[in-house]
Kinemage of the C-alpha trace (Angstrom):
@kinemage 1
@onewidth
@group {chain A} dominant
@subgroup {mainchain}
@vectorlist {calphas} color= white
{ca unk a 1} P -3.154 -9.370 -15.865
{ca unk a 2} L -6.677 -8.349 -16.256
{ca unk a 3} L -7.314 -9.719 -19.951
{ca unk a 4} L -10.796 -11.620 -19.733
{ca unk a 5} L -9.723 -13.509 -22.809
{ca unk a 6} L -6.762 -14.926 -21.218
{ca unk a 7} L -8.366 -15.985 -18.200
{ca unk a 8} L -11.508 -17.669 -19.602
{ca unk a 9} L -8.620 -19.749 -21.346
{ca unk a 10} L -7.517 -20.781 -18.316
{ca unk a 11} L -10.516 -21.776 -16.617
{ca unk a 12} L -11.437 -23.178 -20.121
{ca unk a 13} L -8.326 -25.140 -20.130
{ca unk a 14} L -8.593 -26.016 -15.952
{ca unk a 15} L -12.125 -27.363 -16.938
{ca unk a 16} L -10.905 -29.170 -19.936
{ca unk a 17} L -7.631 -30.584 -17.709
{ca unk a 18} L -10.218 -31.957 -14.836
{ca unk a 19} L -12.225 -33.783 -17.007
{ca unk a 20} L -9.639 -35.677 -18.526
{ca unk a 21} L -8.032 -36.832 -15.531
{ca unk a 22} L -11.825 -37.856 -13.998
{ca unk a 23} L -12.353 -39.800 -17.419
{ca unk a 24} L -8.493 -41.524 -16.503
{ca unk a 25} L -9.791 -41.688 -12.643
{ca unk a 26} L -12.975 -43.523 -13.690
{ca unk a 27} L -10.500 -46.239 -15.205
{ca unk a 28} L -8.656 -47.376 -12.612
{ca unk a 29} L -9.543 -50.124 -10.061
{ca unk a 30} L -12.192 -48.050 -7.151
{ca unk a 31} L -9.468 -49.325 -4.704
{ca unk a 32} L -6.714 -47.498 -6.696
{ca unk a 33} L -8.930 -44.206 -5.717
{ca unk a 34} L -9.285 -44.613 -2.440
{ca unk a 35} L -6.181 -46.301 -1.480
{ca unk a 36} L -3.950 -44.439 1.011
{ca unk a 37} L -0.577 -43.707 -0.342
{ca unk a 38} L 2.512 -41.800 0.823
{ca unk a 39} L 1.587 -37.872 -0.234
{ca unk a 40} L -0.326 -34.866 2.039
{ca unk a 41} L -3.199 -35.393 0.615
{ca unk a 42} L -3.567 -38.971 0.743
{ca unk a 43} L -5.522 -40.581 -1.795
{ca unk a 44} L -6.669 -39.313 -5.236
{ca unk a 45} L -9.924 -39.139 -4.160
{ca unk a 46} L -9.221 -37.291 -1.529
{ca unk a 47} L -6.242 -34.918 -3.842
{ca unk a 48} L -9.364 -34.554 -6.662
{ca unk a 49} L -11.985 -33.428 -3.091
{ca unk a 50} L -9.250 -31.140 -2.641
{ca unk a 51} L -9.489 -28.817 -5.563
{ca unk a 52} L -12.922 -29.057 -5.517
{ca unk a 53} L -12.998 -27.756 -2.133
{ca unk a 54} L -10.512 -25.156 -2.927
{ca unk a 55} L -12.401 -23.672 -5.542
{ca unk a 56} L -15.540 -23.893 -3.610
{ca unk a 57} L -13.422 -21.310 -1.359
{ca unk a 58} L -12.132 -19.152 -3.711
{ca unk a 59} L -15.216 -18.839 -5.354
{ca unk a 60} L -16.502 -17.877 -1.438
{ca unk a 61} L -13.634 -15.172 -1.060
{ca unk a 62} L -14.829 -13.576 -4.657
{ca unk a 63} L -18.339 -13.282 -4.074
{ca unk a 64} L -18.479 -13.189 -0.250
{ca unk a 65} L -20.197 -15.735 0.623
{ca unk a 66} L -17.820 -17.795 2.523
{ca unk a 67} L -17.207 -21.466 3.443
{ca unk a 68} L -17.471 -23.872 6.283
{ca unk a 69} L -13.908 -25.836 5.335
{ca unk a 70} L -11.772 -26.977 8.275
{ca unk a 71} L -8.794 -28.801 6.686
{ca unk a 72} L -7.530 -29.469 3.387
{ca unk a 73} L -8.758 -32.549 3.246
{ca unk a 74} L -12.140 -31.997 4.077
{ca unk a 75} L -14.407 -34.232 2.061
{ca unk a 76} L -18.760 -33.499 1.284
{ca unk a 77} L -18.824 -35.914 -0.938
{ca unk a 78} L -18.912 -39.359 -0.840
{ca unk a 79} L -18.863 -41.546 -4.010
{ca unk a 80} L -16.741 -40.436 -7.003
{ca unk a 81} L -19.427 -39.806 -9.104
{ca unk a 82} L -20.929 -37.335 -6.550
{ca unk a 83} L -17.616 -35.429 -6.701
{ca unk a 84} L -17.326 -35.957 -10.513
{ca unk a 85} L -20.750 -34.594 -11.012
{ca unk a 86} L -19.835 -31.175 -8.687
{ca unk a 87} L -16.698 -30.902 -10.570
{ca unk a 88} L -18.343 -30.117 -13.364
{ca unk a 89} L -20.937 -28.243 -11.699
{ca unk a 90} L -18.209 -25.881 -10.658
{ca unk a 91} L -16.271 -25.946 -13.990
{ca unk a 92} L -19.515 -24.773 -15.375
{ca unk a 93} L -19.954 -21.685 -12.615
{ca unk a 94} L -16.269 -20.629 -12.859
{ca unk a 95} L -16.633 -20.208 -16.870
{ca unk a 96} L -19.799 -18.700 -16.153
{ca unk a 97} L -18.192 -16.421 -13.520
{ca unk a 98} L -15.465 -15.388 -15.457
{ca unk a 99} L -17.682 -14.018 -18.438
{ca unk a 100} L -19.802 -12.286 -16.061
{ca unk a 101} L -17.321 -10.012 -14.620
{ca unk a 102} L -16.257 -6.463 -15.816
{ca unk a 103} L -12.407 -5.474 -16.501
{ca unk a 104} L -13.197 -3.237 -13.567
{ca unk a 105} L -14.237 -6.225 -11.174
{ca unk a 106} L -11.447 -8.444 -12.061
{ca unk a 107} L -9.023 -5.364 -10.736
{ca unk a 108} L -11.077 -5.222 -7.145
{ca unk a 109} L -9.071 -6.620 -4.403
{ca unk a 110} L -9.970 -9.446 -3.089
{ca unk a 111} L -9.211 -9.958 1.034
{ca unk a 112} L -8.899 -13.185 1.689
{ca unk a 113} L -8.370 -15.306 5.039
{ca unk a 114} L -7.244 -19.097 4.215
{ca unk a 115} L -8.150 -22.164 6.094
{ca unk a 116} L -4.961 -22.047 9.146
{ca unk a 117} L -6.178 -18.242 9.622
{ca unk a 118} L -3.455 -16.640 7.318
{ca unk a 119} L -4.968 -13.457 5.572
{ca unk a 120} L -4.490 -11.654 1.924
{ca unk a 121} L -5.089 -9.942 -0.369
{ca unk a 122} L -5.081 -10.381 -4.435
{ca unk a 123} L -6.765 -9.075 -7.597
{ca unk a 124} L -9.975 -11.054 -8.716
{ca unk a 125} L -7.812 -11.697 -11.719
{ca unk a 126} L -4.872 -12.959 -9.819
{ca unk a 127} L -7.265 -15.446 -7.816
{ca unk a 128} L -9.093 -16.797 -11.160
{ca unk a 129} L -5.113 -17.239 -12.034
{ca unk a 130} L -4.514 -18.870 -8.976
{ca unk a 131} L -7.478 -21.539 -9.178
{ca unk a 132} L -5.992 -22.054 -12.776
{ca unk a 133} L -2.447 -22.527 -11.678
{ca unk a 134} L -3.454 -24.597 -8.599
{ca unk a 135} L -5.461 -26.897 -10.149
{ca unk a 136} L -2.498 -27.696 -12.371
{ca unk a 137} L -0.310 -28.153 -9.669
{ca unk a 138} L -2.704 -31.123 -8.221
{ca unk a 139} L -3.174 -32.681 -10.956
{ca unk a 140} L 0.457 -33.456 -11.090
{ca unk a 141} L 0.445 -35.113 -7.463
{ca unk a 142} L -2.792 -37.029 -9.144
{ca unk a 143} L -0.365 -38.031 -11.916
{ca unk a 144} L 2.216 -38.915 -9.385
{ca unk a 145} L -0.117 -41.343 -7.670
{ca unk a 146} L -0.609 -42.842 -11.073
{ca unk a 147} L 2.438 -43.987 -11.000
{ca unk a 148} L 2.173 -45.499 -7.960
{ca unk a 149} L -0.941 -47.241 -9.082
{ca unk a 150} L 1.007 -48.844 -11.963
{ca unk a 151} L -1.292 -47.114 -14.623
{ca unk a 152} L -0.695 -44.244 -17.335
{ca unk a 153} L -1.370 -40.824 -16.022
{ca unk a 154} L -3.588 -38.442 -18.235
{ca unk a 155} L -1.729 -35.864 -20.453
{ca unk a 156} L -3.464 -32.996 -19.722
{ca unk a 157} L -0.821 -29.826 -20.469
{ca unk a 158} L -1.653 -26.839 -22.682
{ca unk a 159} L -0.203 -28.262 -25.693
{ca unk a 160} L -2.343 -31.288 -25.635
{ca unk a 161} L -5.156 -29.300 -24.727
{ca unk a 162} L -4.729 -27.141 -27.953
{ca unk a 163} L -4.355 -29.854 -30.416
{ca unk a 164} L -7.665 -31.372 -28.939
{ca unk a 165} L -9.223 -27.899 -30.096
{ca unk a 166} L -7.986 -28.255 -33.299
{ca unk a 167} L -8.610 -32.160 -33.813
{ca unk a 168} L -12.155 -31.331 -32.329
{ca unk a 169} L -12.718 -28.478 -34.890
{ca unk a 170} L -13.135 -26.014 -31.901
{ca unk a 171} L -12.090 -23.080 -31.678
{ca unk a 172} L -8.438 -22.223 -31.202
{ca unk a 173} L -6.762 -20.871 -28.006
{ca unk a 174} L -6.658 -16.970 -28.423
{ca unk a 175} L -3.167 -15.605 -29.326
């Protein structure tokens, strides 16, 4: 699981899916983005913020920087535009981080403490995998909220990403 090309592909897909999600959210009426809904993360905005927070947390675990989050719903950015800019920067940070890692660093075990105090250990490669899977999981929650808002959700799974690469004349995903 330490294949750097595979991990970079996951992170690239994650960045693409985030951009597609943010673009679709930007087309919603602003009141729909922050509207409280029957979901654990309260709203589209809070859910998107949660994805950014978790990336910050796990980068902190992997780099030894730490974080100050107290809940899964902490808000650091007040506007959608600020959050989108932070999201783009984080996606670039994740891509650069994966590029910087050696095979040995991918295998290194990272000890972590979750917000609730539970601890664990994962390889750095698995931490990176978690970020991509966690993103897909919560983008699914956000897609559900598009339905609650009466809007068409973004189409953001891997086959659509592959087609977007092909149609955009970009290099294909590795085999």
